[in-house]
C-alpha positions as CSV (number, residue, x, y, z in Angstrom):
1,M,-27.8,10.7,-54.6
2,A,-24.5,9.3,-55.5
3,L,-21.2,11.1,-55.2
4,G,-21.1,13.4,-58.2
5,D,-24.7,13.8,-58.3
6,R,-26.1,17.1,-59.3
7,R,-29.5,18.7,-58.8
8,R,-31.0,21.7,-60.3
9,L,-31.8,24.5,-57.9
10,G,-33.2,26.8,-60.3
11,M,-31.9,29.8,-62.4
12,G,-29.2,27.7,-63.8
13,A,-27.7,26.9,-60.1
14,Y,-26.9,23.5,-59.1
15,A,-26.2,22.0,-55.5
16,Q,-23.3,19.8,-55.6
17,D,-22.4,17.1,-52.4
18,E,-19.5,18.4,-50.3
19,N,-16.7,15.6,-49.4
20,V,-16.0,15.4,-45.6
21,N,-12.0,16.2,-45.3
22,L,-10.6,13.5,-43.3
23,V,-7.0,14.4,-43.6
24,P,-6.7,16.4,-40.3
25,I,-8.3,13.6,-38.1
26,M,-6.1,11.0,-39.8
27,N,-3.0,13.7,-38.7
28,L,-4.5,13.8,-34.8
29,F,-4.3,10.0,-35.1
30,V,-0.9,9.5,-36.9
31,V,0.4,12.0,-33.5
32,L,-1.3,10.7,-30.9
33,I,-0.9,7.1,-31.4
34,P,2.9,6.9,-30.9
35,F,2.3,9.7,-27.9
36,L,0.3,7.1,-26.5
37,L,2.5,4.0,-27.0
38,M,5.7,6.5,-25.8
39,S,3.7,7.0,-22.3
40,A,2.5,3.3,-21.6
41,A,6.4,2.6,-21.9
42,F,7.1,4.6,-18.7
43,F,4.2,3.0,-16.5
44,N,5.9,0.9,-13.9
45,I,4.4,-1.4,-11.4
46,S,5.9,-2.1,-8.4
47,V,4.9,-5.0,-6.0
48,I,5.3,-4.6,-2.1
49,N,5.2,-8.0,0.1
50,A,1.9,-7.1,2.0
51,S,-1.1,-9.4,2.1
52,V,-4.0,-10.1,3.7
53,P,-3.6,-12.9,6.7
54,A,-3.4,-16.4,5.6
55,L,-3.5,-19.9,7.3
56,Q,0.1,-20.7,8.1
57,K,1.7,-23.6,10.0
58,E,3.6,-22.9,13.5
59,K,6.5,-20.9,12.5
60,T,8.0,-20.1,16.4
61,D,9.1,-21.9,19.2
62,L,7.6,-19.7,21.6
63,A,5.4,-21.1,24.7
64,K,1.6,-21.7,23.0
65,S,-1.4,-19.5,23.7
66,D,-4.5,-19.6,21.8
67,V,-4.7,-15.7,21.9
68,A,-4.0,-13.6,18.7
69,V,-3.9,-9.7,18.5
70,T,-3.8,-7.5,15.5
71,M,-1.6,-4.9,15.5
72,M,-2.7,-1.3,14.4
73,V,0.0,0.9,13.8
74,R,-1.1,4.6,12.9
75,M,2.0,6.3,11.2
76,K,1.4,10.2,12.0
77,P,3.8,12.7,10.9
78,D,5.2,13.0,14.5
79,A,4.4,10.1,16.2
80,F,3.7,6.4,16.1
81,T,0.3,5.2,17.8
82,I,-0.1,1.2,18.3
83,T,-3.0,-0.4,19.5
84,A,-4.3,-3.6,19.3
85,S,-7.4,-5.4,18.8
86,S,-8.8,-9.1,19.6
87,D,-12.1,-10.8,19.5
88,T,-10.9,-12.8,22.8
89,L,-9.0,-10.4,25.0
90,P,-11.0,-7.8,27.0
91,R,-10.6,-4.1,26.3
92,S,-8.3,-3.7,29.9
93,E,-5.7,-6.2,28.3
94,L,-5.6,-4.1,25.5
95,D,-5.1,-1.1,26.4
96,K,-2.0,-2.3,28.2
97,L,-0.7,-3.0,24.5
98,R,-1.5,0.6,23.4
99,T,1.3,3.1,23.3
100,E,2.4,6.5,21.4
101,I,5.8,6.7,20.3
102,P,7.5,9.9,18.9
103,R,9.2,10.1,15.6
104,R,12.2,11.6,15.7
105,G,15.8,11.2,14.8
106,E,17.3,9.9,11.4
107,T,16.0,6.4,12.7
108,M,12.3,8.0,13.5
109,G,12.1,5.8,16.5
110,L,12.4,2.8,14.9
111,K,14.3,1.1,17.9
112,E,11.7,1.7,20.5
113,F,9.0,1.1,17.9
114,S,10.6,-2.5,17.3
115,D,10.9,-3.3,20.7
116,H,7.1,-2.4,21.7
117,M,6.3,-4.8,18.8
118,L,8.6,-7.6,20.2
119,A,7.2,-7.1,23.6
120,C,3.8,-7.7,22.5
121,K,5.1,-10.6,20.4
122,Q,6.4,-12.2,23.1
123,R,3.3,-11.4,24.9
124,Y,1.3,-13.1,22.3
125,P,3.1,-15.2,19.9
126,K,-0.1,-16.7,17.9
127,S,-0.4,-12.6,16.7
128,E,1.1,-12.5,13.2
129,T,-0.8,-9.5,11.5
130,M,0.0,-5.8,11.7
131,L,-2.4,-3.0,10.2
132,L,-0.2,-0.5,9.1
133,V,-2.3,2.9,8.4
134,P,0.2,5.9,7.4
135,D,-1.2,9.1,6.9
136,A,-1.3,11.3,3.8
137,G,2.0,13.3,4.2
138,I,4.3,10.1,5.2
139,E,7.2,9.0,2.3
140,Y,7.0,6.0,0.8
141,Q,10.5,5.2,2.1
142,D,9.7,5.7,6.1
143,V,6.0,2.9,5.4
144,I,8.6,0.4,4.2
145,A,11.0,0.8,7.1
146,V,8.4,0.6,9.4
147,M,6.6,-2.4,7.6
148,D,10.3,-4.1,8.1
149,A,10.4,-2.7,11.6
150,G,7.4,-4.7,12.3
151,R,8.3,-7.8,10.5
152,W,11.5,-9.1,12.0
153,V,13.8,-7.5,14.4
154,K,17.7,-8.7,15.1
155,V,18.0,-9.8,18.7
156,Q,21.4,-11.0,20.8
157,Q,20.7,-14.5,22.3
158,D,23.8,-16.3,23.8
159,G,26.5,-14.0,22.3
160,S,24.8,-14.4,18.4
161,T,22.5,-12.2,17.0
162,V,19.4,-14.0,15.7
163,R,16.5,-12.8,13.4
164,Y,13.1,-13.0,15.2
165,D,9.8,-12.8,13.2
166,L,7.8,-10.2,15.0
167,F,4.3,-9.6,12.5
168,P,4.9,-10.7,8.9
169,N,1.6,-10.3,7.5
170,V,1.5,-6.6,6.9
171,V,-1.8,-5.3,5.8
172,I,-1.6,-1.4,4.3
173,S,-4.5,0.5,5.1
174,G,-5.9,4.3,4.7
175,M,-7.6,6.8,7.0
176,L,-11.4,7.6,6.0
């Protein structure tokens, strides 16, 4: 039946087709589309230099060792729990690297953390990966500070300050 067609229902009454009023739907889209475009303008993407380990050439002048460990750092609100894993080392050797460093004061124990990571790096110089597992309540700035403290440290050597790479490959993970 075409628009405007009428059917006789009987007793002089006519049935007429009704038109759908699309004005409210069009008004909704007129308001909704600019709102969505405005909210998309506030979406920012940031990049943290944290990557999965990749093959790299030797960048250190330390003694050659074929053994590498992966350092695992769990950031809890009150302490860092540091453990190590390796395919080639026995559990007794890995347990020697295990420690818990309390997070206290303004520096959150980052000096002790860096010192322990430096000792691990000197013991196993081929190691380049640190797995960082922050708890849910840890602030963003604290995670970044620990990443930086695990990547490199400044060391006094022959009267000058030298930047020493520790674990440049940082992988951020979560607890299940």
